[in-house]
C-alpha atoms as one frame of an Amber mdcrd trajectory, in Angstrom:
protein
  27.249 -49.166  -7.794  27.458 -52.670  -9.158  28.903 -54.026  -5.921  26.390
 -52.206  -3.719  23.551 -53.405  -5.923  24.775 -56.991  -5.751  25.005 -56.785
  -1.964  21.472 -55.430  -1.702  20.117 -58.009  -4.127  21.871 -61.172  -3.006
  23.385 -60.694   0.456  20.663 -58.993   2.476  17.617 -60.449   4.103  16.080
 -57.199   5.326  12.407 -56.440   4.795  11.380 -52.781   4.594   7.716 -52.051
   4.137   7.073 -50.456   0.746  10.638 -50.973  -0.534  11.964 -54.043  -2.286
  15.721 -54.173  -1.711  15.996 -56.840  -4.404  14.593 -54.382  -6.945  16.748
 -51.505  -5.674  19.814 -53.745  -5.939  18.933 -54.753  -9.473  18.436 -51.123
 -10.492  21.823 -50.185  -9.008  23.544 -53.051 -10.827  21.984 -52.062 -14.159
  22.858 -48.385 -13.648  26.438 -49.281 -12.688  26.862 -51.513 -15.728  25.435
 -48.802 -18.008  27.805 -46.229 -16.512  30.735 -48.573 -16.977  29.853 -49.207
 -20.624  29.391 -45.498 -21.341  32.749 -44.725 -19.720  34.522 -47.389 -21.755
  32.860 -46.130 -24.938  33.984 -42.555 -24.220  37.518 -43.720 -23.434  37.709
 -45.647 -26.706  36.365 -42.674 -28.668  38.910 -40.365 -27.045  41.769 -42.716
 -27.867  40.627 -42.972 -31.472  40.435 -39.209 -31.882  43.852 -38.576 -30.313
  45.692 -41.394 -32.008  47.968 -40.727 -34.930  48.814 -43.075 -37.766  51.957
 -45.149 -37.264  53.653 -43.685 -40.350  52.925 -40.043 -39.493  56.082 -37.949
 -39.199  57.136 -36.862 -35.745  58.359 -33.311 -35.411  60.967 -32.670 -32.776
  61.826 -29.196 -31.592  64.608 -28.141 -29.291  64.633 -24.886 -27.445  68.006
 -23.466 -26.458  68.013 -20.949 -23.637  70.882 -18.928 -22.358  71.620 -19.370
 -18.678  70.331 -16.586 -16.430  72.745 -13.849 -15.488  73.019 -13.116 -11.791
């Protein structure tokens, strides 16, 4: 969205009656930046909630299975 908005805002010279492509491009760039920031915020929150302290004990389990009988 950011790239499409930048193209509409800065790289086009098209005039459409009743529509300002500069404004549409700006809106797309703002919406894309907001979406990017929200995604990064959610990713950081997810990492914080899943992380464990460095000194937390790690439990290791081993499962022993007998080989199948044919």
